[in-house]
N, C-alpha and C positions, 0 to 999 in steps of 0.2 A: 504494500500500499504505500510506503514512504517512496517508492520509485515512482509511482503514479505521481504523487505529489511534486516530485522533482521535474517530472516531464511537464506538468500542467504550468508551474510556475516558469520554467525556462521557455516554453512555447509562447507564455504571454509576454515576456520580455523581448523575445524574439519579435513576434509581431508587432509590439509598440516600437522597437527600434526601426524595422522596415518602414512602417507608417511615417516616422520622423524623416528617414532618408527619402520616401517619395514626396514629402512636402517640399524638400529642397528644390523641387522644380519650379517653385513659386520664387520669383525674384525676392520678395519681401523676407521669404524665410531664409533665402541662401545668403543674402547680404547680412540678416542677423546673425546666423550662423559663422560667418567669417569674422565678423565683430566680437563675437563671443569667445571664438577659439582663441583670438589674438590676446583678448583681454587675460583669459585664464593662462595662457603661456607667458605673457608679459608678469603675471603676480605669482604663477606657481612654477613656470618653466625652469627659474635659476636655483630654486630650492631642490627641483628633482634631478637637475643636471649636476649641481655643485650642493649636496646636502649639507656639508659642513661650512657654508659659508653663511654668515650672520648669525649662525648659532651661538648661544652663550656657552662658554668652555667652562667659565667656573662655576656658573649657577648661582642663583641668588639663595637658595636654600643651603644651608648650613646645618650641620649635626647637632647645633644648639637649638635651631628655631624651626627644625624640621616637624617636631610634634606640633608646634604652633600651626604651622600650615595645615598639616593633615588633620588636626581637630577641626580647624576653621572650615575645610573643605566637607569634612565628614558632617558638621552640624547644618551646614547649607543643604547636603544630601539628605538628612533627617529630615529638614523641614519641608523638602519636596515632596519626600514620600509621605509625610503626615497629611499633606494636602489630599492625598489619593484616599484617605481615611475620613475627611472631613467635608470637602465640596461635593463630591458628586451623590447623586441622589438615584439613579437609575438602577435596575438590576443588572446583573451579568449579562453583557451582550457582545460577543464576538461579531464583527461586521464583515459579512461576505458580501460578495458582489452578487448582483442578479444571478448570473449563469451560475456561479457556485452554490446558490443555494439550490437552484435547480435541479443541479447534477449530483450534489454530495449529499444533500440532505435525505431525498428519497433512496439514495443508493446504500447497500448492505456496508455502511462504515459506522464505526464506533465512535462515541463521542469523545473518546481518548485521541482517536486518529484524527478527528476535526481540530480538537486542540493542538496535535502535533503540527497539523497542516498551517494552522494561522501562526504558530512559532516559527516553522520553518518559513512562512512568507514574510513575518516580521524581520528576520535576520537581514533580507536584503535591504531593507532601509537602514536596519541598523549597521551593516557594514559600509553603506554609503555615507550614512552620517559620520562613522568613525574616520573614514578616509578625509572627509572635508575639514572635522575638528584637527586631526593630525597635521593637514597641511597649513590650515590658516593659524593655528596656535603652534608653528614649529619652533618658536622660540620659548623653548620649555624653561621653566623657572628652576627644574631640578638639573637640568644640563643632561638628561637622560637621552638616550639612543631614541630613534624614530620608532622603532619596532617597538620598545618598551612603552612608549606613549600611546600607539596604536592599539596594544593589547589592552593597556590600562582602560582606555576608552572603551573598547567593545565590552570588556567586563562591566564597567559602569552602567552602560546603555541596556546591556541584556539584563543584568539583574534589576535594574529600574523596571525593564517592560515585563518580566516574570512577577515583580512584586505588585505592578498596577492592576494585572490580570488577577493573580491571587488575591489582592483586595476586593475587587470585584467579585468575585465568587464569596467571599468572605461576607461581603454586605448583602448579597442574595440570601445565604444560608440565615443571617441576622434576620432579615425580612420574613423569612418564611417561619421564623421561630417568634415571631410578634413584636420584634426590636425595630421600631420605626426608626426612620432616618434622623429624627432630631434627638431620639434618647441614645442613638449612636454616636451622634456630634458630642453630645454632652458628655457621655463616658470618654470619648477620645480626647475631648480637650480638658476634661478634668484630669486625666492621667498624664497629659502634657503639663497643665498647671501644677500638678504634685511633683513632676519631676524638675520642673523650673524652680519651684519653691524650694526643695531639698538642696538643689545647687545654692541658691540665694541664701538659705539660713547656714550651709556650711560656710559659705565664703564670708559671711558676716562675722562667724564665730572663730574661722581658723586663720583668716586672711587680715590684715591691718586694713583699715577704710583708705579707700584711695585718695591721696593727696593730689589734686589738681595742680598744683604749684610746682610738684616734681613732674608732671608731664609735659616737660617744655621739648622734648624729643619723642620723636617716633620710637625709637628703640626702648623708650622708658614705658610708653604705653604697651609696647609688644610682650616686654617682660612681666607686666603685671597680668596681661592676658594670658601667657604661658604659664603662669603659676596657678591659675584657674583651672586650665586645660590640664594639667599634668597630675594634678592631686584631686582628692575628694571624689564624689560620686559621677562627675561629669565623664572622665575617662571611661568608666564601667557602660555609662549609657550611651555614649558614641561609639562602642567598640564594634557592634557590627557594621557600622557604616566606616569606620576606620579599616576594616578588611576590604572594602570596596574600592577606597580609593589609595590603598597602600601600593598596590603595583604600580599606578601611574607616577606616584612620587618616589619610586625607587630610584637611586642614583647611578647603579650599574646593574649588569646581567645576574649576578650573583644574589643581589638584593631582592631583585624582581622575581627571581625563581622562588626563593624563599616565600614571598608574599603572595605567589600565585598559588600554593597550595590551600592557603584558609580561603582565599577569595572563591577559588574553583568550588571548595565544600559549600561555601554560601550559596553559589548559583545553583549547584546541585540540589541544595535543601529547596531553594524557591520553585526548581523544577519540579521536584518530587511533590512539594506543597500543589503545584497547578494541575500536574496530571492526576493526582490522587483526589482531587475536591471533586464530590460527588452532587454536582450542582447542575440542574437543569436549564441550559442557555439557549436552548434550540428555538424557543417561542421568541424570546426577546431578541435574539440574534437576528430572527426572520422580520420582526417588526422594524429592528433598526435597518436592518438592509432595505425593507420597503421603503422606508422615509428617505434613506439615502437615494435610492433609484428614483423616487417622485422628486427630490430636490434636483437630481442630475437632470431629469427630463424637462422640468421647469426651465432650468437655466439654459437649456438647448433651446427650449421653445421661445425663450426672449432674447435669443441670440447672445448667449454669454451673462446676460444679467441675472442675478439670483434676486428672488422676491423674499426669502425667508419664510418663515412660518406666518399665517393669516395674523395679522395683528388687530388690536382693537382700536376702534375709530379715534382718531387723533385729535387733539383740541387744535383749532386754528389759531395762527399767531394773531391775527386782527380780522376784523370784520371787513369782508370784501365787500366794496360798493358796486352797485350794477352798472355804474357809469364811471369811466375814469381812463387812465393811462392802461393799455394792454399788457405792458410790461410787469405792472404790478399785478396782474393776474398771474402769471409766472412766478413772480416772486412768492405769492401767496401758496401756490403751488409747491414750489421747492422747499419753502420753510416747513411745511407740513411734513415733506418728504425727510427733513433732517431730523426730525424727531419731536418731542413733547417739551425738550427744553427750552426751544428757542421762542418762546412767547415773552409778552410786554411783561408779565410777573417774573419771570425768570430773569430778565434783564435788569428790572427795577431792584429787586433783592439783592443781586450781585454788586450793583453800582453803589447800592447804599452800604453793603459790607466793605466795599474797596473803599470807599470815602472814610468810613468809620475807622477801618485797620490804618489807612495812610495818615488820617488826621491824628489818631491816638499814638503813632508811631513817632510822627513830628514833635507832638506834645511831651511824649517820654523822653524823647533826644533831648529836647531844649530843658526840660527838668533836670534830667541828669547832669547835663553840662553846668547849669546855672548853680545847682548846689555844691558839689565837689570835684567837678570835672566828670567826663564821661564814665561810668560804671563800665568796667571791662566786661562783665557778664552781658549787660543790657546791649552794649556797643556789638559785642558777637554776634548775638541774636539776630539784630537788626541787621547786620552786615549780611549775614547769611541768608536771611529771608529775603534782602533786597537782590542779593546775586541769583538766588532761584527766580525771583520774579522777573529780572533782567534776562535770564536765560531763557524762560518760557517766553518772553516778548520777541526775542530775537528768533527763536525756534518759530514763532507764528509768522513771522516776517519772512523766513526763508523758506521753511517746508510746509507750513501753512497751506497755501494754495494747492499742493500736491496731496493734501490731506482731505479736505474739504471740497467734495467732488457733486455738489448738486446742481450740475451744469450740463453742457453737451456731453461729457463725459459719463454722465449717468443717464441722460436722457438719449443718446445716440441711436439705441434700437428702436425707441419710438419717434424717430424723425419724421417718419411717413405722417404720423398723426400732428406732430407740430406744424407740418406744412400745410396740412389741411385748414389751420386756424386762420381768419381772416387778416393776417399781420403781415407787414412788411419785413424782411429779412432783419434788418437792424433793430427792428422792434423785438423778434424774437431773441436775437443774439443779446439785446440789453436785458430781457427779462431773464434769461438763462443765468447771466453773470450777476445780477443783483443779490441773488440770495448767500452765494459764498462770499461777495464783499460785505455783505451786512453783517454776516457771523463773525468774519475775520476781524473786521474793524471795531465790531463792540467788543469782541475778546481781546484785542488790542489795547483799545482805550481803557479798559479794566486794568489790565497789566500796567500801563503808563501811569494811571492813578496810585496803584500801590508802588511801583518804583519810584515816583515822587515822594511818597511819604517815608518809605523806608530808607530812601537814600539820605535821610537827614542825619543819619548815624554817623556819616562821614565828617560831619561838623564843618569847619573852615577849610578843608580840603575840597568841597564841593558846595559853594556858596548858594543860599537859595535862590538868586537870581539866575546863577548857571543851571540849576536844576530846572528852574521854571520854563527857561528858554529853551533847553534841549526836550523838555517834556511836550511842550506847546508845538515845536518843530516836528517832532516825530507824530504827533497826534494830527497834525496838518497834512503830513504826506502819506500817512498810513492808507486812507481810502484809495488814492491816485495809485499808490505801490499797489495795492492789492487789484486793482482792476487790470493793470498791465502783467503783473504776475499770472493772474488768470486767463487773459487773453492768449497768451503764448499757448499754453497745452490745449486750450480750445480749439484754436485756429490748427495747430497740428493734427488734433482729432478729426477736424472737417476736412483737412486737406489731404490728409492719409488715413482714411478711415478704415482700411483694409489691416493696417499695421495695429490698430488699437484693440486690445484684449482686456477684457473685465469679467469678473464673476470667476467661481470656482471649476466652470467647466471651459474655462480659456484654453488655449494650447499652452503647452509648457515645455521645457528644454533649452538648451544652450543658444538657440536660434532666437528664442523668444528674449532671452538675457541681453544678446546683441542689440535686438530692436529697442528695448528699454535703455541702453547704454547710449544709442544715437539720439534717442528722444532726449535724453538728461543733457547731453553734450550741445544738441542744437537750441534747446530752451535757454542754456545758459549763455551762449553767445548772443543769441537774439535779445535777452533781457540786458546784457550789459550795453549793447547797441543802443537799446531804447533808453537806458538811464544817462546816458552821455549827454544829450542836451539839456536835461534837467538838472544835474551836476554841475555843468559849466554855468547855467544860469543862476544857479544858488551860489557858486564862487563869486559871480560878478556881482550880484546883488549885494551880497554879503560884505564884500571889500568897499563897497560904495556906500552901505548903509551904515557901517560902523563909524564914520566919520560924524553922522549926525546922530544916531541912536547909541552908539556904543557898540561894544562886543556883544554883549547879552541881547539887547534889542534888536540887532540885526539878524539875528538866528531865525526868530518867526517870520520876520519881513523875507529874508531869503527862502523859507521854506514856503511862503505863499506864492513867490514867484515861480519855484521849481515845481509846485502843485499845479500851476496854472500850465505849465508846458507839459508836465505829465498828464494833464486833463485834456489838452488839445490831441496828444498822441492816443488816449484813450479813446477820444471820440472817433479818431481816424481807424482805430484798431475796432470798433464796435462796427462802422460802416463796412471795413473789410470783411470781418467775420459775418455779418449778414449776407454779404455778396456770396461768400463760401458757402453759406447755409442755403441760399437759393440754388447753388449750383450743385448741391450735394444730389448723388444719385446712388443708393444703397443697392440698387438692384444690380449695378455692374461692379461692386465691391463685395469683398468677403470679410464681414466683421468678426467672424470666429475663425 
C-alpha cells in the first residue's frame, strides 16, 4: 500500500511540473520564469557554488551561552506548540483532495494507511521548507555545517507536524468524552499558568531581584536570563523542546550525532502517538475536503478571487444619497467591502483616542521636565512608543497601498459589471481609488497625531515648532501621496490584466514570482519619476519661503506647493486610468 501512495504522490508532482512547463509557451510566464530564475541564482547561486563564502567561522554561540540560545529557542517552540491545544476548535480532520476522497475512502484502505499517506504527503512540503530555510538562514549562529542545519530543521518541522496532528486527535477524543473546547482551553491555560507561576516563585526566592541599573550592557541581561534558564524548574519544563532544537544548534558532527538520538526518539514517540490514536476522522475530513473543494470552485468561478464564507449583512459606512457624484457610490461599495471597521463611529473613536493619547503624552513630558528633569523611565516609554508609531506611519506610506486593495485589483473580475454602469471611465477610476485613499489617509492622520504627541519626549532635541511643521507637512502630502501610490499598481493591472493574479486559486511557481518582481521594480521606478517634480517644487518653495516665514513656517507652505503638483499628476493619472479601463477587454486576456 505504501508503494501505491508513493506512486500517487510522484504522479501528482509529475503532472504539476508538466503543467507548469506547458505554461511556459505563454510569454508572460516565460519572462516571469527567466526573471525568477535569475533572482534565485543571484541570491542562492553564490551559496551553492561557494558554500563557505560569507559563513561565520567562529560562530556567535559560545559554550557559555549555548544553553541560553537553546532555552530561548525551546521556549518559543513550546509557545507555538501550546497554540495547537488552545486555539483550534474543530474536530480532527485530515484534508484530502476531492480525488483522494473519491478513490481512497471507498477503497479497502485502513485508517492507519490513510494517516501514513498524509504523513508521506506532508514530507514533500517539509523537505521543501527545510531546503528554503537552510538556504535563507545559511549564516548559522552556531557555525555548524549545512547538513547539520538541514537535519535540524527537518527534525523540528517533522515533529511539529506530528504534534499538531496528534493534538487534533486528542482534541477529538476530549470532545467525544464531553469536554468542550472552552473547558479544554481553561485546563491547558491553567496548566501553563501553573508552570509559569512555579518558575516565577522559584526565581523570586532563589535569585536576587533584577537591578535595572546593572543592565547597562546586553551581556548583563543575557547573564541574568541564563541563570533563570539553567536552574530551577524551567530546564525540566523545556526539556522535550530542547531535544527538538539541540541538533540544529550542534557545533560539530559529533555533537550533532549525539543529539540526534534523543531527538529521533521524540519523533518516533510522536509517530507512535499519531498512528495509534483510535480517532474517527473520516467524516470530518470529508466535510473539510468538501469545503476546500467548494472554496476552490468558487475561486475559479470568480476568476481567481475568493469570496470566503457567507458573511452577515455589513453596516454601511454612511448613508448613500440617491443623487450625487457617481464616484461616491463606488466609494460606498468598496468601504462596505473593506469591513465593519471603516465606519464613522470607528474613525471618531480612534481619532478621539489618538488626541487623548497625544495630548496626555505631551502633558506628561512637560510635567516631567518642569519638575526635576525628564524621568528616564517616562522618557524611555514615550520614546519607544513614538518610534513604534513612526514606524507604522512609514510602513503605511510605503507598503500600505500594496495591502489595501479595495480598487481595480479587487474588482478586476467584475470589470464587465463596472463597464455596464452609466459612468465615464475617469469616474469609475476615481471611484475605485477613493476607498483605499480614504482608509490610508485616515490611518496616517491618526498616526501623525500620535507621533506628534509622543515625540514630545525628545524635549529640546525636537522643538514643538519643528514637530508641528513636520506633522502638518506630512498630513498635507499624505492624500496625494496615497493617490499616486495607488495609481501605479491599478494602471499596471489594467494595462497587463493577464499578468495579474489574485486569490488562492491563482497560479503559483517561480514564473509567478518573476512576474511579481517585474511589477515591483516597475512600480518603484514609475513612483520615483512621479515624485521628482513635487520634490523639486517643495525644495524651491521651501528655500524661498524660509526667508519670510522661517525654517518651520516654510515646511507646510512647501508641502502645499508639492501637494498641488501631486494633485495635478493624480488628476492626469485618473484620466489615464479611465482611458485604460475603457479600452480593457478581458475576453482577449487570461486573468487566471
